[in-house]
C-alpha positions in Angstrom: -28.3 1.2 10.1 -24.5 1.3 9.9 -22.9 3.1 7.0 -19.6 1.6 5.9 -16.8 4.2 5.5 -14.9 3.6 2.2 -11.3 2.8 2.7 -8.6 5.1 1.3 -6.4 3.6 -1.4 -2.6 3.8 -1.8 -1.1 3.7 -5.2 2.1 1.8 -4.8 5.1 1.1 -7.0 7.3 -2.0 -7.0 11.1 -1.6 -7.0 11.5 -3.5 -10.2 9.1 -1.3 -12.2 10.6 1.1 -14.6 7.4 2.3 -16.4 5.8 4.3 -13.7 2.8 2.1 -13.4 1.2 1.9 -10.0 -1.0 -0.7 -8.2 -3.8 0.1 -5.8 -4.0 -1.3 -2.3 -6.6 -0.4 0.4 -5.3 1.4 3.5 -6.6 -0.3 6.6 -8.8 2.0 8.8 -6.4 1.9 11.7 -3.4 2.8 9.6 -2.1 6.3 8.5 0.0 6.2 5.4 1.8 9.1 3.7 3.2 9.5 0.2 6.7 8.2 0.1 6.2 5.7 3.0 7.5 2.2 2.7 4.8 -0.4 3.3 4.5 -4.2 3.0 1.9 -5.7 0.7 0.9 -9.2 -0.2 1.6 -10.4 -3.7 1.3 -13.7 -5.5 5.0 -14.3 -4.6 4.6 -13.4 -0.9 5.1 -10.2 1.0 7.3 -7.4 -0.4 8.2 -3.8 0.6 7.0 -1.1 -1.8 6.8 2.7 -1.9 3.5 4.7 -1.7 3.3 7.0 -4.7 -0.1 8.6 -4.1 -3.2 8.4 -1.9 -6.6 8.1 -3.6 -10.1 8.4 -2.3 -11.3 5.4 -4.2 -10.3 2.7 -6.7 -12.0 0.1 -8.8 -8.7 -1.9 -9.0 -7.8 -2.3 -5.4 -8.4 -5.8 -4.0 -6.0 -6.2 -1.1 -5.0 -4.2 2.0 -1.6 -3.0 3.0 -0.2 -5.4 5.5 2.0 -3.0 7.6 4.1 0.1 7.5 7.9 -0.4 7.4 9.4 1.5 10.3 12.9 2.9 10.6 14.0 -0.1 12.6 12.9 -2.5 9.9 13.8 -0.5 6.8 16.2 -2.2 4.5 15.1 -5.7 5.3 13.1 -7.7 2.9 9.7 -8.6 4.4 
C-alpha cells in the first residue's frame, strides 16, 4: 500500500492586495519554495506572479498548485 505524502502549502499575496489577506496554493513535490520567493500561479484571469508570504503544513483552502518559481532571469516580467 502506498501512502500519499501531503503537499506543503504556500500562502501567497497578490500585488494588488492591500488588506494582508493571503491565498493558499499547493507546492509541487519537486519544487522548493521559500518565504519571499516570487512564484507563478494560475488564476481565473490567467497566470500571474505573486510573493510567498508563509509556508504551511496543510490547508483546507488550497485547490491549485504553484506553476513555477520566478528566477532572477525572468523577474520583472509578467507571466
